[in-house]
C-alpha positions in Angstrom: 0.0 0.0 0.0 1.3 3.5 -1.0 1.8 5.7 2.1 -0.3 8.8 2.3 2.2 11.7 2.4 1.1 14.4 4.9 2.3 17.9 5.6 1.4 19.3 9.0 0.9 23.1 9.1 0.5 24.7 12.5 2.4 27.4 14.4 2.2 25.7 17.8 5.2 23.3 18.2 3.6 21.2 20.8 0.6 20.5 18.5 3.0 19.8 15.6 4.9 17.3 17.7 1.8 15.6 18.9 0.2 15.4 15.5 3.4 14.1 13.9 3.6 11.3 16.4 -0.1 10.5 16.1 -0.1 10.5 12.2 3.1 8.5 12.0 1.4 5.8 14.2 -1.4 5.4 11.7 -1.1 2.6 9.2 -0.4 3.8 5.7 0.4 7.4 6.8 3.7 9.3 6.9 4.4 12.9 7.9 6.9 14.1 5.2 7.2 17.7 6.3 6.0 20.3 8.8 5.3 24.1 8.3 4.7 26.8 10.9 2.6 29.0 8.6 0.8 29.0 5.2 3.8 30.6 3.4 6.1 27.8 4.6 3.5 25.2 3.4 3.4 26.7 -0.1 7.2 26.8 -0.3 7.3 23.1 0.7 4.9 22.2 -2.0 7.3 23.6 -4.6 9.9 21.0 -3.8 8.0 18.1 -2.2 5.2 15.8 -3.2 2.4 15.9 -0.7 -1.0 14.1 -0.7 -2.8 15.9 2.3 -2.1 19.0 4.3 -3.4 19.1 7.9 -4.0 22.9 8.0 -4.6 25.2 11.0 -6.4 28.5 10.4 -4.8 31.0 12.8 -1.2 31.4 11.9 1.3 34.2 11.4 2.7 35.4 8.0 -0.1 33.6 6.0 -3.1 32.2 7.7 -4.8 28.9 6.8 -7.7 30.5 4.9 -5.5 32.4 2.5 -3.0 29.5 2.2 -5.9 27.1 1.3 -7.1 29.5 -1.4 -3.7 29.8 -3.0 -2.9 26.1 -2.7 -6.3 25.0 -4.2 -5.6 27.4 -7.2 -2.1 26.2 -7.8 -2.0 22.6 -6.6 -5.3 21.0 -7.5 -4.2 17.5 -6.6 -3.3 18.4 -3.0 -6.0 17.6 -0.5 -6.5 20.0 2.5 -7.9 18.9 5.8 -8.5 21.8 8.2 -7.7 21.0 11.8 -8.9 24.0 13.9 -10.6 25.1 17.1 -12.9 27.3 15.0 -16.5 26.1 14.5 -18.1 29.3 13.2 -20.5 28.7 10.4 -19.2 31.6 8.3 -15.6 30.4 8.4 -16.5 26.8 7.6 -18.7 27.9 4.6 -15.9 30.1 3.2 -13.4 27.3 3.4 -15.9 24.9 1.7 -16.4 27.5 -1.1 -12.6 27.6 -1.6 -12.7 23.8 -2.0 -11.4 22.4 1.3 -11.6 18.6 1.4 -12.4 18.2 5.1 -12.7 20.0 8.4 -11.8 18.5 11.8 -12.1 20.2 15.2 -9.0 20.0 17.4 -10.9 18.0 20.1 -11.3 15.1 17.6 -10.0 11.7 18.6 -7.3 9.6 16.9 -9.9 7.3 15.3 -11.7 10.3 13.7 -8.4 11.8 12.5 -7.5 8.5 10.8 -11.0 8.1 9.2 -10.8 11.7 7.9 -7.3 11.2 6.4 -8.3 7.9 4.7 -11.6 9.3 3.4 -10.0 12.5 2.0 -7.1 10.5 0.5 -9.5 8.3 -1.4 -11.1 11.3 -3.0 -14.0 11.9 -0.5 -14.7 14.6 2.0 -14.9 14.5 5.8 -16.5 17.0 8.2 -16.5 16.2 11.9 -19.9 16.1 13.6 -19.3 19.4 15.4 -18.7 21.1 12.0 -21.8 19.5 10.5 -23.9 20.6 13.4 -22.6 24.2 13.0 -23.5 24.2 9.3 -27.0 22.8 9.9 -27.8 25.1 12.9 -29.8 28.2 12.3 -27.4 31.0 13.0 -29.1 33.4 15.4 -25.9 35.4 15.8 -25.9 36.9 12.3 -27.3 40.0 10.7 -27.8 41.0 7.1 -25.9 44.2 6.5 -25.8 45.7 3.0 -27.0 42.5 1.6 -24.2 40.4 3.2 -24.7 38.1 6.2 -22.2 39.0 8.9 -21.8 37.5 12.4 -22.1 39.7 15.4 -18.4 39.1 16.1 -17.6 40.3 12.5 -19.7 43.4 13.0 -17.9 44.1 16.3 -14.5 43.8 14.6 -15.6 45.9 11.7 -16.7 48.6 14.1 -13.3 48.6 15.9 -11.4 48.6 12.6 -13.4 51.6 11.4 -12.6 53.3 14.7 -8.9 52.9 14.0 -8.0 50.1 16.4 -5.1 47.7 15.6 -5.5 43.9 15.6 -3.7 43.7 18.9 -6.0 46.4 20.5 -9.1 44.7 19.1 -8.0 41.3 20.4 -7.5 42.8 23.9 -10.9 44.4 23.9 -12.6 41.1 22.8 -10.4 38.8 24.7 -9.2 36.9 21.6 -5.8 36.6 19.9 -4.6 39.2 17.4 -4.3 36.3 14.9 -8.0 35.5 15.3 -8.7 39.2 14.7 -6.6 39.0 11.5 -8.5 35.9 10.4 -11.8 37.7 10.9 -10.5 40.7 9.0 -9.4 38.5 6.1 -12.8 36.8 6.1 -14.6 40.2 6.1 -12.6 41.4 3.1 -13.6 38.3 1.2 -17.3 38.6 2.2 -17.5 42.3 1.4 -15.3 42.0 -1.7 -12.9 44.7 -0.7 -9.1 44.6 -0.8 -7.9 46.8 2.1 -8.8 48.4 5.4 -10.0 51.5 3.5 -12.6 49.4 1.8 -13.8 47.9 5.1 -14.1 51.4 6.6 -16.0 52.6 3.6 -18.4 49.7 3.8 -18.9 50.2 7.5 -19.8 53.9 7.0 -22.0 53.3 4.0 -24.1 50.7 5.8 -24.4 52.5 9.1 -22.2 50.1 11.1 -20.3 53.2 12.3 -21.4 56.8 12.3 
């Protein structure tokens, strides 16, 4: 049986070490490389053959959302299995639209990880029960603003961005990491189809999110 070649992409070394040990213990699987951010993952793909990437979302330099978008455009044969703590409906839907092959929450067990890898490697998709539940649930924490569905957290962050706060400052106010703020900001730009902070601010003013 041909071994499934796996690239682990996560910026927390303890998670990388744990995943590497876990994946290498699975029959038919081999970790061939690790990356600490999306940019490193893309650089590795230029020189190494990989079947599946286990991809985190919140990472420095290049986050998992943008990295997935780039990889899916340039390396169609590479499968991407998201492994994240995020279970927000909007985030999951965006990744599905990009073409992610699976989505696991970080509280998944070894058996579920193995099932997901094998299913994705065989050309299928795998979404953990927690992710499926999030997709099916009626999202009561969203609002339609300017014809676009935004979560209450995205609206909060958009308000702070329009008020001139940095990612670090927004994170401190909302008790989340600045990387999570950056991921939300990237997500907002995609949803609102703008390319920079000025575009986000203009949208916020135009739609009454800020006065």
